[in-house]
Each structure stands twice: as structure tokens, then as C-alpha cells.
C-alpha positions in Angstrom: 21.3 25.7 -6.6 17.5 25.9 -6.8 15.0 24.0 -8.4 14.1 26.4 -11.1 17.7 27.2 -12.1 18.3 23.6 -12.7 15.6 23.3 -14.6 16.4 26.5 -17.0 20.1 25.2 -17.0 19.3 21.7 -18.2 17.2 22.9 -20.9 19.3 25.4 -22.4 21.8 23.1 -22.4 24.5 25.0 -20.1 24.8 21.7 -17.7 25.0 17.9 -18.8 21.8 15.8 -18.4 22.9 14.3 -15.5 21.4 13.4 -12.0 21.1 16.0 -9.8 20.1 15.9 -6.2 17.5 18.7 -4.0 15.2 17.8 -1.3 11.1 17.7 -2.6 8.5 18.9 -0.4 5.2 16.9 -0.2 3.9 18.8 -3.8 6.7 19.6 -5.6 6.6 18.4 -9.1 10.4 18.5 -9.3 11.7 15.6 -11.8 14.9 15.5 -10.2 17.2 12.4 -9.4 17.3 11.7 -5.9 19.4 9.6 -4.8 18.7 9.6 -1.2 15.7 7.8 0.6 12.6 10.0 1.8 10.4 8.5 4.7 7.3 9.8 5.8 6.4 10.3 9.8 3.0 11.2 11.1 2.9 13.2 14.4 0.2 14.4 16.2 -1.0 17.7 16.3 1.3 18.2 13.5 1.2 18.3 10.0 3.0 15.6 8.0 6.6 15.8 8.2 9.7 14.5 5.9 13.1 13.5 6.8 15.7 12.1 4.9 17.1 8.8 5.7 20.6 7.9 4.4 20.8 4.7 6.6 20.8 1.5 4.6 18.0 -0.3 6.6 15.3 2.0 5.4 13.4 0.5 2.6 11.9 3.9 1.6 13.1 5.3 -1.5 11.9 7.6 -4.2 13.6 8.1 -7.5 12.7 10.5 -10.4 14.6 11.3 -13.3 16.4 14.3 -15.1 14.8 16.3 -17.8 15.4 15.2 -21.4 15.3 18.4 -23.9 12.6 20.5 -24.7 9.7 17.6 -25.0 9.1 17.3 -21.6 10.0 15.3 -18.5 11.5 11.6 -18.1 9.2 10.7 -15.5 10.1 8.7 -12.9 8.1 7.2 -9.6 7.8 7.7 -6.1 8.4 4.5 -4.7 6.9 4.9 -1.2 4.0 7.1 -1.1 1.5 8.3 2.0 -1.7 7.6 0.6 -4.1 10.4 2.1 -7.5 8.5 2.1 -6.5 5.8 1.0 -5.6 7.4 -2.6 -2.4 7.0 -4.3 -0.4 10.0 -5.2 2.8 8.4 -6.3 4.0 9.2 -10.0 3.8 6.7 -12.6 6.7 5.5 -14.9 4.9 7.2 -18.1 2.8 4.4 -18.6 0.7 4.8 -21.9 -2.2 2.7 -20.5 -5.4 4.0 -21.3 -7.3 2.0 -18.6 -5.1 2.4 -15.8 -7.0 6.0 -15.2 -4.0 8.4 -14.8 -4.3 11.7 -15.7 -2.3 13.9 -18.1 0.3 13.9 -15.8 1.3 10.4 -15.0 -0.6 10.3 -11.6 -2.7 7.9 -10.4 -6.6 8.0 -11.4 -8.2 9.3 -8.4 -11.9 8.2 -9.2 -13.2 6.1 -6.2 -15.5 3.0 -6.1 -18.9 3.4 -5.1 -20.1 1.8 -1.7 -22.0 -1.0 -3.8 -18.7 -2.3 -5.6 -16.7 -1.9 -1.7 -19.6 -4.1 -0.4 -19.3 -6.8 -2.7 -15.5 -6.9 -2.0 -16.1 -7.3 1.5 -18.8 -10.0 1.4 -16.3 -12.1 -1.1 -13.7 -11.4 1.1 -15.8 -12.7 4.3 -17.1 -15.8 2.4 -13.8 -17.2 1.1 -11.1 -15.9 3.4 -9.6 -13.7 0.8 -9.9 -10.6 -1.5 -11.1 -11.0 -4.8 -8.5 -10.2 -7.6 -8.7 -6.7 -8.8 -9.3 -7.7 -12.7 -12.7 -10.0 -11.2 -13.8 -7.1 -9.6 -13.9 -4.8 -12.4 -15.5 -7.1 -15.1 -18.4 -4.9 -14.6 -17.2 -1.9 -15.6 -14.5 -3.1 -17.8 -11.6 -1.2 -16.2 -8.7 -1.9 -13.9 -9.2 -0.4 -10.8 -6.0 0.8 -8.7 -5.5 -1.0 -5.3 -6.1 2.0 -3.3 -9.8 2.1 -4.9 -10.4 -1.5 -2.8 -10.9 1.2 0.1 -14.6 2.4 1.4 -15.9 6.1 1.1 -14.9 6.7 4.7 -11.1 6.8 3.9 -10.5 3.2 5.9 -7.7 1.1 4.3 -8.1 -2.5 3.9 -5.1 -4.5 5.7 -2.2 -4.8 4.5 -2.5 -8.6 4.3 -5.4 -8.0 1.8 -3.9 -5.3 -0.2 -1.2 -7.8 -0.9 -3.5 -10.4 -1.6 -5.0 -8.2 -4.3 -2.2 -7.7 -6.1 -1.5 -11.0 -8.1 -4.6 -13.5 -7.9 -6.7 -15.0 -5.4 -5.1 -17.6 -3.3 -7.9 -19.6 -4.3 -8.0 -18.9 -8.0 -10.9 -19.3 -10.3 -9.4 -21.5 -12.8 -11.1 -20.4 -16.2 -12.2 -23.4 -18.2 -10.0 -23.0 -21.1 -10.9 -24.7 -24.4 -7.4 -25.2 -25.7 -4.0 -25.1 -23.9 -3.4 -22.2 -25.6 -6.5 -20.2 -23.9 -5.5 -21.9 -20.4 -1.8 -20.7 -20.4 -3.3 -17.1 -21.2 -5.6 -17.1 -18.3 -2.9 -18.6 -16.4 -0.1 -15.6 -17.3 -2.7 -12.9 -16.8 -3.8 -14.0 -13.2 -0.2 -14.2 -12.7 0.1 -10.2 -13.0 1.5 -8.3 -10.4 0.4 -4.4 -9.9 1.5 -1.3 -8.6 -0.6 1.7 -8.1 -3.1 0.0 -10.4 -0.3 -0.4 -13.3 0.6 -4.2 -13.8 4.2 -4.5 -13.7 5.5 -8.1 -14.0 4.4 -11.7 -13.1 5.4 -13.5 -10.2 7.4 -16.6 -10.3 4.8 -19.0 -9.8 1.1 -18.8 -8.7 0.3 -22.4 -7.2 -2.3 -22.0 -4.7 -2.1 -25.4 -3.1 1.8 -24.7 -2.1 3.0 -23.9 1.2 6.5 -23.0 0.7 6.5 -19.8 -1.4 9.7 -18.4 -0.4 10.4 -15.8 -3.1 8.2 -17.3 -5.8 5.7 -14.6 -5.6 8.0 -11.7 -6.6 8.8 -10.5 -9.8 11.9 -11.8 -11.3 13.8 -10.0 -14.2 14.8 -13.2 -16.1 11.7 -15.0 -15.5 9.8 -11.9 -16.8 11.7 -12.5 -20.3 9.0 -14.9 -21.7 6.3 -13.3 -20.0 7.1 -9.7 -21.5 8.1 -11.4 -25.1 4.6 -13.1 -24.9 2.8 -9.7 -24.3 4.8 -8.1 -26.4 3.6 -10.7 -29.9 0.4 -10.1 -28.2 0.5 -6.5 -28.9 -0.1 -5.6 -25.1 3.0 -3.1 -24.7 2.0 -1.3 -21.6 3.1 -4.0 -19.4 6.8 -4.3 -20.5 6.8 -0.6 -20.9 5.9 -0.3 -17.5 8.7 -3.4 -16.0 11.4 -1.8 -17.9 11.1 2.0 -16.4 10.3 0.7 -13.0 12.9 -1.8 -12.4 15.0 1.0 -14.4 14.3 3.0 -11.0 15.4 0.1 -8.6 18.9 -0.2 -10.1 21.9 1.0 -8.5 20.8 1.4 -5.1 23.3 1.1 -2.5 22.3 -2.3 -1.2 24.3 -4.3 1.0 25.2 -7.9 1.7 27.3 -8.3 5.2 28.5 -5.1 4.9 29.5 -5.2 1.2 27.8 -3.2 -1.6 27.7 -4.5 -5.3 29.1 -2.4 -8.0 26.7 0.5 -9.5 24.3 -0.4 -12.1 23.7 -3.8 -11.0 20.0 -4.8 -11.6 18.1 -7.0 -9.0 17.4 -10.3 -9.1 14.0 -9.7 -8.2 11.6 -7.2 -6.6 8.4 -7.8 -4.4 5.4 -5.0 -3.5 4.8 -4.2 -0.6 2.1 -2.3 1.5 3.2 -0.7 4.5 1.2 1.2 7.1 2.7 4.4 8.3 3.4 4.2 11.9 0.8 1.9 12.8 -1.7 4.5 11.1 -4.2 2.3 9.7 -5.8 5.8 7.9 -2.8 6.0 5.9 -0.3 3.6 4.1 2.5 3.7 1.9 3.6 1.2 -1.2 7.3 0.0 -1.7 9.0 -1.7 -4.4 11.3 -4.2 -2.4 14.2 -5.1 -4.3 16.5 -8.0 -3.9 19.8 -8.0 -5.5 20.9 -11.2 -3.7 21.1 -10.4 -0.2 18.4 -12.4 0.9 18.8 -15.0 -1.8 19.5 -18.4 -1.4 23.3 -18.8 -1.1 23.4 -14.5 -0.9 24.7 -14.4 -4.9 24.3 -11.5 -7.3 22.6 -12.0 -10.4 24.7 -10.8 -13.2 22.4 -11.8 -15.9 19.4 -9.5 -14.8 20.8 -6.2 -16.7 21.8 -8.4 -19.8 18.2 -9.5 -19.5 16.8 -6.1 -19.3 18.8 -4.7 -22.3 17.7 -7.3 -24.7 13.8 -7.1 -23.4 14.2 -2.8 -24.3 15.3 -3.5 -27.6 12.7 -6.1 -28.2 10.4 -3.7 -27.0 11.4 -0.8 -29.2 11.3 -3.2 -32.1 8.1 -4.7 -31.8 6.0 -1.9 -30.3 7.5 1.1 -32.5 7.8 2.9 -29.2 11.6 4.3 -29.7 10.9 7.2 -27.0 11.3 4.6 -24.2 15.2 3.7 -25.3 16.0 7.5 -26.3 15.3 8.7 -22.7 18.0 10.4 -20.7 17.2 8.2 -17.6 17.1 4.6 -19.8 20.5 6.1 -21.7 21.9 6.1 -18.2 20.8 3.0 -17.2 22.2 1.2 -20.1 25.4 3.0 -19.6 25.7 2.1 -16.0 24.7 -1.8 -17.1 27.7 -1.7 -19.7 30.0 0.2 -17.5 29.7 -2.4 -14.6 30.6 -5.2 -17.4 33.4 -3.3 -19.1 35.1 -2.5 -16.2 39.0 -3.3 -16.2 39.9 -6.1 -13.3 42.6 -8.8 -13.1 41.3 -10.9 -15.6 42.6 -11.0 -19.1 39.9 -12.8 -20.9 37.2 -10.9 -23.0 34.7 -13.3 -21.3 32.9 -12.1 -17.9 34.4 -13.6 -14.7 31.3 -14.6 -12.4 31.1 -16.7 -9.7 28.7 -19.8 -9.5 24.9 -19.1 -9.2 25.0 -15.9 -10.6 22.7 -16.8 -13.9 19.7 -19.3 -14.6 21.5 -22.0 -12.7 21.4 -19.9 -9.3 22.8 -22.8 -7.3 26.6 -24.4 -6.8 26.9 -26.4 -10.0 30.8 -25.8 -11.0 29.8 -23.1 -13.5 32.2 -20.4 -12.2 34.6 -18.8 -14.4 33.6 -18.1 -17.6 30.2 -20.3 -18.2 28.8 -19.5 -21.5 25.0 -19.0 -20.8 26.4 -15.4 -19.4 28.9 -14.7 -22.2 25.8 -15.4 -25.0 23.7 -12.9 -23.0 26.8 -10.5 -22.6 27.5 -10.7 -26.2 23.8 -10.5 -27.4 23.5 -7.3 -24.7 26.4 -5.6 -26.3 24.8 -5.9 -29.7 21.5 -4.7 -28.6 23.2 -1.9 -26.5 24.9 -0.6 -29.6 21.8 -0.3 -31.4 20.4 2.0 -29.1 23.0 4.3 -27.8 23.0 7.9 -28.6 26.5 7.5 -30.6 27.1 11.3 -30.6 26.9 11.1 -26.3 28.6 7.7 -26.4 31.9 7.9 -28.8 34.3 6.4 -26.1 31.8 3.8 -24.5 31.0 2.7 -28.3 34.7 2.3 -29.2 35.4 0.4 -26.1 32.2 -1.9 -26.8 33.0 -2.6 -30.5 36.7 -3.9 -29.3 35.2 -6.5 -26.7 32.4 -7.4 -29.1 35.2 -8.6 -31.7 37.3 -10.2 -29.0 34.4 -12.2 -27.0 33.2 -13.3 -30.5 36.6 -14.8 -31.9 37.3 -16.0 -27.9 33.8 -17.9 -28.0 34.0 -19.2 -31.5 37.8 -20.5 -31.4 38.1 -21.8 -27.7 34.7 -22.9 -26.8 33.7 -24.4 -29.7 34.2 -28.6 -30.0 33.1 -31.7 -32.6 35.1 -34.7 -32.9 37.5 -33.1 -35.2 38.5 -30.7 -31.9 38.1 -33.5 -29.6 41.1 -35.2 -31.6 43.3 -32.2 -31.8 42.9 -31.9 -27.7 43.5 -35.4 -27.1 47.0 -35.0 -29.0 47.5 -31.8 -27.5 51.2 -31.2 -25.6 51.4 -29.3 -22.2 53.4 -27.3 -20.0 53.5 -24.8 -23.6 55.4 -21.6 -22.9 55.5 -18.5 -25.4 52.7 -16.8 -27.9 52.9 -19.4 -30.2 51.4 -22.2 -28.0 49.0 -24.3 -29.3 47.8 -25.6 -25.9 47.2 -22.1 -25.0 45.3 -22.5 -21.7 47.6 -25.7 -20.5 44.6 -28.2 -20.9 45.4 -32.0 -20.4 44.1 -34.3 -22.5 42.8 -36.4 -19.6 40.3 -33.9 -18.6 38.1 -35.4 -21.9 35.6 -36.9 -20.2 34.6 -41.0 -21.1 31.4 -40.1 -22.2 32.2 -37.5 -24.6 33.9 -39.7 -27.3 30.5 -42.0 -27.2 28.2 -39.3 -27.3 29.3 -36.8 -29.7 27.7 -37.1 -33.0 30.0 -37.2 -36.3 28.0 -34.4 -37.7 27.4 -31.5 -35.1 29.1 -30.1 -32.5 28.6 -27.5 -29.8 30.0 -24.7 -27.9 31.7 -25.8 -24.1 30.1 -24.9 -21.0 33.2 -23.2 -19.9 36.9 -22.6 -20.2 39.7 -21.3 -17.7 43.3 -22.1 -17.6 43.6 -26.0 -17.1 40.1 -26.5 -17.3 37.5 -27.1 -20.0 33.7 -28.0 -18.7 32.6 -30.2 -21.6 29.3 -30.4 -20.3 26.3 -29.1 -22.8 24.2 -26.3 -21.8 21.4 -25.5 -23.6 20.7 -21.9 -22.7 24.0 -20.4 -23.8 24.0 -22.5 -27.0 20.7 -21.6 -27.9 21.1 -18.2 -27.1 24.5 -18.4 -29.1 22.7 -19.1 -31.8 20.1 -16.3 -31.6 22.8 -13.7 -31.0 24.9 -14.5 -33.5 28.0 -15.6 -31.2 28.5 -18.6 -33.2 29.0 -18.5 -36.5 26.2 -19.9 -39.3 28.0 -23.1 -39.6 28.5 -23.4 -35.9 24.8 -22.6 -35.7 23.7 -25.8 -37.7 25.8 -28.2 -36.3 24.4 -27.1 -32.7 21.0 -27.7 -34.1 22.3 -31.1 -35.8 23.7 -32.3 -32.5 20.3 -31.7 -30.9 18.5 -33.4 -33.7 21.1 -36.4 -33.4 20.9 -36.7 -29.5 16.9 -36.2 -29.2 16.2 -38.7 -26.8 18.9 -37.3 -24.0 18.1 -33.8 -24.4 14.5 -33.4 -25.4 13.2 -37.0 -24.5 9.4 -36.7 -23.1 9.7 -32.8 -22.4 12.1 -30.2 -23.9 14.6 -29.5 -22.8 17.6 -30.4 -20.6 19.4 -27.6 -19.1 22.4 -29.1 -19.1 24.0 -32.4 -20.3 24.9 -34.9 -18.6 24.2 -34.6 -14.7 27.0 -34.6 -12.3 26.4 -38.0 -10.3 28.7 -39.7 -7.6 31.6 -38.2 -6.3 31.8 -35.8 -8.6 28.2 -34.4 -7.8 29.3 -34.7 -4.3 32.5 -32.1 -4.2 31.1 -30.0 -7.1 27.5 -29.2 -5.6 28.6 -30.0 -1.7 26.0 -33.1 -2.1 23.6 -30.4 -2.9 20.0 -32.3 -2.0 18.1 -30.4 -4.8 20.7 -30.4 -7.6 20.5 -34.3 -7.6 21.4 -36.5 -10.7 19.1 -35.5 -13.5 17.0 -32.7 -11.4 16.4 -29.2 -11.1 19.7 -27.3 -12.5 21.7 -31.1 -12.8 20.3 -32.5 -15.6 17.0 -31.8 -15.0 14.1 -30.3 -18.0 13.0 -27.0 -18.2 9.9 -26.3 -20.2 10.6 -22.6 -20.1 13.9 -23.2 -22.4 11.7 -24.2 -25.5 11.1 -20.7 -26.6 14.7 -19.7 -27.0 15.4 -22.6 -29.7 12.7 -20.7 -31.7 14.3 -17.5 -32.9 16.7 -18.5 -35.8 15.9 -17.3 -39.3 18.0 -16.6 -41.8 16.9 -14.5 -45.0 17.4 -17.6 -46.9 17.0 -21.1 -46.7 20.4 -22.4 -45.9 19.0 -26.1 -46.5 15.9 -28.0 -47.5 14.0 -29.4 -44.5 14.4 -33.4 -44.2 11.2 -35.8 -43.9 10.9 -35.8 -40.5 9.9 -32.7 -38.7 11.7 -32.1 -35.6 13.5 -25.4 -31.0 12.0 -22.2 -31.3 13.7 -18.8 -31.9 17.5 -20.5 -32.5 15.6 -22.6 -34.8 13.2 -20.1 -36.7 16.5 -18.2 -37.7 18.5 -20.9 -39.0 15.3 -21.7 -41.0 14.8 -25.2 -39.1 11.6 -24.5 -37.9 10.5 -28.6 -37.7 12.7 -28.8 -34.7 10.7 -26.3 -32.7 7.6 -27.8 -34.0 8.3 -31.2 -33.0 9.3 -30.3 -29.2 6.1 -28.1 -28.7 3.8 -30.7 -29.5 5.8 -33.2 -27.2 5.4 -30.5 -24.6 1.6 -30.0 -25.4 0.9 -33.8 -24.6 1.8 -33.2 -20.8 2.6 -29.8 -19.7 -1.1 -28.5 -19.1 -2.2 -32.3 -17.5 0.9 -31.8 -15.1 -0.1 -28.0 -14.2 2.8 -26.7 -15.8 5.4 -27.3 -13.6 8.9 -25.5 -13.2 11.1 -28.7 -14.3 11.1 -32.4 -14.6 13.4 -35.2 -13.4 14.8 -38.2 -14.5 16.8 -38.9 -18.0 13.5 -38.9 -20.0 12.1 -36.3 -18.1 9.0 -38.6 -17.2 8.6 -36.9 -13.4 7.5 -33.7 -12.3 10.2 -32.2 -10.7 10.3 -33.5 -6.6 10.7 -29.8 -5.7 9.1 -28.4 -8.5 6.6 -25.7 -8.4 3.4 -26.0 -9.9 1.8 -23.4 -12.4 4.9 -21.9 -13.1 4.9 -18.3 -14.9 7.9 -18.9 -17.2 6.8 -22.6 -18.3 3.4 -21.0 -18.9 4.9 -18.0 -21.0 7.4 -20.0 -23.2 5.4 -22.1 -24.2 3.2 -19.0 -25.5 5.8 -17.7 -27.1 6.5 -20.8 -28.9 3.8 -21.1 -30.3 3.6 -17.3 -31.0 6.6 -17.4 -32.9 5.7 -20.8 -34.9 2.8 -18.8 -36.1 4.5 -16.0 -37.1 8.2 -17.0 -37.3 9.0 -12.9 -38.8 8.4 -11.7 -35.4 11.2 -13.3 -34.1 13.5 -10.4 -35.4 12.8 -8.4 -32.2 15.0 -11.0 -30.2 17.6 -12.1 -33.0 20.8 -10.2 -33.6 22.6 -10.6 -37.1 26.0 -10.4 -37.3 27.4 -6.9 -39.4 29.9 -7.0 -41.7 32.7 -5.2 -39.6 32.6 -7.9 -36.9 32.4 -10.7 -39.9 35.7 -8.9 -41.3 37.1 -8.5 -38.3 36.7 -12.5 -37.1 38.1 -13.3 -40.5 41.3 -11.4 -40.1 42.0 -13.0 -36.8 41.5 -16.2 -38.0 43.8 -15.8 -41.2 46.3 -14.9 -39.0 49.2 -17.2 -38.4 48.4 -18.9 -34.6 51.9 -19.5 -34.3 53.4 -16.3 -35.3 55.6 -14.4 -33.1 53.7 -11.8 -31.4 55.5 -8.3 -31.3 55.1 -6.1 -28.2 52.7 -3.1 -28.6 52.6 0.0 -27.3 50.7 1.0 -24.7 46.6 0.3 -25.0 44.7 3.2 -25.6 42.8 3.9 -22.8 38.5 4.2 -22.9 36.4 6.4 -21.0 33.6 4.1 -20.1 
């Protein structure tokens, strides 16, 4: 089918707005979706030729999206482009920035620098051995230059290494003297920006100029960018978040391989990197590549389960904060949401409403005994389902919405009923009978009372409780995981009473969970033989370090999102995290935690994590100038200054879910269950 015929049919509604595939020439304006990859090759004495390469080894890729009604195109982005005379001709992801030099068709700006600017850049490079950052070179005229503008007038292109260095800050950054910790944090956050064709599209994981072991910390991680994105949204700088959302969407659902295996369609990458690659060794032409990592290059080779969930949460936050709902209404974005949900809601052998995942699939990306149904993933899953239900077009997703609502009800009941623990629940488990059979069993998961760890009885306060880390047949992980519990409050996965009980426990166990730097990723740490067996003697996850009981400043912002319409209880005399605390009208907890962080975090150069029980040591392998530590602090300060802004992250439970949960609780758990008819199937 010719391109024009397809466009006419889409506009007229004769065919559904799906992805189409059709070869495109170099100058084609087609917006049709291309699932294949395009590589460009220059040959002597002939014009630039294109060939379609279906091999998995090629990283060269292009994705553009289908038309969305009569209001214009849903623009995609040519990830790999041939740049004649050093000018980028790739299509942008509909960036609304006025300073990127885009023309009205979404292409990169073609204004070139004058020779004086180029000479300045070359002089700085010769003196310092590195290329100055794009932002500083542009301070004179107040505009943001695209990367290709570093080329001089005769069309020569800077080397790939030099171009890579301009994408983030200089390898020896000029630290702007800050009047306060906040100013320093904002300077560092902006220095960590990554650019693609002149547009900011994310922030690198860490930006320590003295670190010789970069690994993949020079990449943009989806989970790491979330606090950065929230900080920019709260600051009113929406373009970078919009660019991030649309560019990462184009990396979704690739046929990536990991030792001959392909992840499910809809998977979002863990991270990506902007690469500048010369064309066949020709220094006069190069291409920019967004190179995603779905786990095939990661330590441990684990695929990220949480990336797609965080992406949906950030998409909703962007719409609520900016008021721009056009992004979430785009056909390609709607399709991206559905693909993530389809991957998460797919049928399998697991019968629980929770997501079954492997170790290392989330923030804890190493072996830590969280395989199964970790709380962190379930809380993010629940939040993403609520966000997706809010953004999906109901008339086009009736079956999906029905399946989504059913999953929400089952998931909330499962977590609230079976993951919750306090002194009352511990006493109940202590008296469990085992090997129970039939539908009216009390000990449904055959938990053995001896699994209650010795530390729990002494540690659990009389007032307070929390959601355990994991639940599987004959296994309860009683460790306290901060992210899962805090996000359960933010997303309303926990009830109001449970949410207050979690914050009661944090206050009661402040010395254990916060101490000298917030916040412990989990408590307690695995030690001795348990550490050797569960972690495989992981030298990075030694007791009270990294994921094994280390303290992570980035967790500070997630405690601040909780604020109810009315105060649930008066504040106590002593003030004591940010999103969660705002939602529950207990901001004093977050305020105290922020004050503790401010004492050291800047002096310690914004480390990734802290070690020891009281978090008194900078992590032995922690990267400095860790971006999400910086952004987490900024989000906490911004939300404390404007608590109402937390609504962009908070999910409020609707009456339908609350009524369904009440009905399930009021039903007799010991009643005999009658065999039901065949379950209704849903098209997802």
C-alpha cells in the first residue's frame, strides 16, 4: 500500500490507527511506524544508499509513529541519521522547547556557529584536553546549541570522543560556587543533563569527574531519572520531561536479545546512552544513536521490571503538572501504555494477583533474596495501573479497562490482607496451624511459625506496623523495605490506617531506619551465613552496605507525597519522609529527615549511598555526585515548600475500589467456596 493511500485511510478512519511498515527514502516525510532498522552506507562515486537490515546486531534504528486524527502527526524520531556537513536532520520527538532551534516541522535547527565560536571551543579543548560543555559555550548568546554546531564552517566533524564529552558536562567540570545547598544541587543537576540533537533528554546516573570506574553510570536510567524529572516539573521546566517520555517510548519493545532470548513486547529499557558513530570511517559524516540496554549488558543480565511502571507514573505526573494532556493522548503514547499493561497483565502459571519477578529486577538490582513477589514491584504496579486507568481512552480500551479494574481490586486485597504485619499479626502467625487443606484454611500459604525471625519480636513497636517484603508459599520475608512501604502509602495501596501505622513505625524506629542519613533501603541487613547463602557472598552487598541495609538519600523524596484533604491527627510536639508524609499530613517527619541530610550530603559530595548501621560512612563503592541523590533532595525541598504539588504523584483510592475491598473483608474467610463457572476472558 502506498504511503499516501495509508495516510488517507487513517485520516478517514477506514483503518485503525495502528503501526504500519513501509520503506522510507532519505527525504521522505512519512510518519508511518517502522519496526525495522535502517543503516546508511556511503559508497565511492555513488549517492547515499539505504539498505534495510533486519539483523539483531545492528544498532541503527528508526521509529516514527502513526497519524493521530486530523490534528497532525504523532512525530517520532530518527534515531540514526546521516548528517551531511555535520548538520543533524533527524526528526525530534515534538519538543516544545523554543531554544532548541527546531523549525516548525520538528527538525533540528540548522543555524551554524560562527568561526569565532568554533575557535573558542577548539582553544578550550587544546588547553584542558576536553571539550567544554555546550551550555557554557552558549552563555554568550543565551541559546542552547545542538551538538552538531560544534563543527566548523568547512564541514569537518569533531571526533567521536569529543562529541561524547559535550553531551554531558566537561570531564573536569567547573563547579559553580553555590550560595546554598539548594543552589549547588541545581547546578549539579543541570550539569548532568544529556543532549540528543541539541535537546535535553535525561540525566546521567552519576557525574563524578574523579571516578575512573564509570561502568554504566554515564547512561540515562529510567528509574534514576524519575526524581530528576519530578524536580524539573516542579521547577516548571517541562520540555526535558516531555523529551524523555517520547524518546524512551521509541526505545520500547525492541527485539533485543540476551543470549538468543527476547524479552516480552512492551518492555522498557533499564537505561540508554547517546552514541556518536562515524559512518564507515568517513570523518565528514556521522550519526547519533540512542543505544538502549534492556539488561543484556547489565551486571547479572537482569531485565528491568520497574522501568515501564515508572514511565507510566512520570507520564501522569507530567500531564498533571504541566496541564499538557496532548502527550498522553497521542496514539503512540496510548499504544505504549497498552503494551506495558499487556506485558504485566499477561496470563501465566502464577495464580497470585501480584507480579512474579526475579531477583535484581528493580532498584535492588543484585541478588538479595527478593525473587518472587517483592513489595516494591507490587506498589509500583498498583500505582501504574491507577495512572494508566486515568490516562487511557476508555472508548478504545474497554476490555483492557475491565481487566485492569479486576486486577486492582484483587491486588489491593492481597497486599493489604496478607502482606500486613504488626504485633497482632505476629501473634496470629505464631499460633498458625500448618498443612491445612481446603478453601477455608486460615494459614493459606502454609507459613511455618518458626519463620518469624528472632529480631522481629523485639523490634516491632506496640504502635505501628508495615508491609512485609515478600510473600510466597511457605515463605514470608519480614524485612522492612522502605521504597515498597512508602510507595504503598503514595499509591493508596495501603489503607489510611496502615499508612499511619507505617509512619508510626518509622518514627518509633528512627534510629534504625534514618539515623545519621535517611533512609535505609531495607532493615535489617543479611549477615553471616544468611548473607553468604542468599547473596552468594556478594562483596558489594556486605552487611549494612549498598542494597543490604545501606542508606540511600534518594529515598528521601518518596516519603513526602502523602497529604489527605483533612488532617487525620494533630502534629506532635517533636517534628520529625516527603511525598508519603505530605499525603498523610505528617510533614514534620520529612522536615526532620531533610535537616539531617543537609548536614552532610553536600560536604560528602552527594554520594550514592552510605554504609554502617547509623549511615556514618560514605559507601565503600558509592559513586559521588550521584544524580538521583541530588534530585531526591531537591524534590523533597520543593514539596516541603509547596505540599499541594504532591498531588501529581499521589493516587487517591476511588470509592469503587474501597467498596470492593470492604466487601471482600466482610465476607467470611472460612466459608465454603462454590465452584464458579468458567472465568470470563478479556482481550488485553
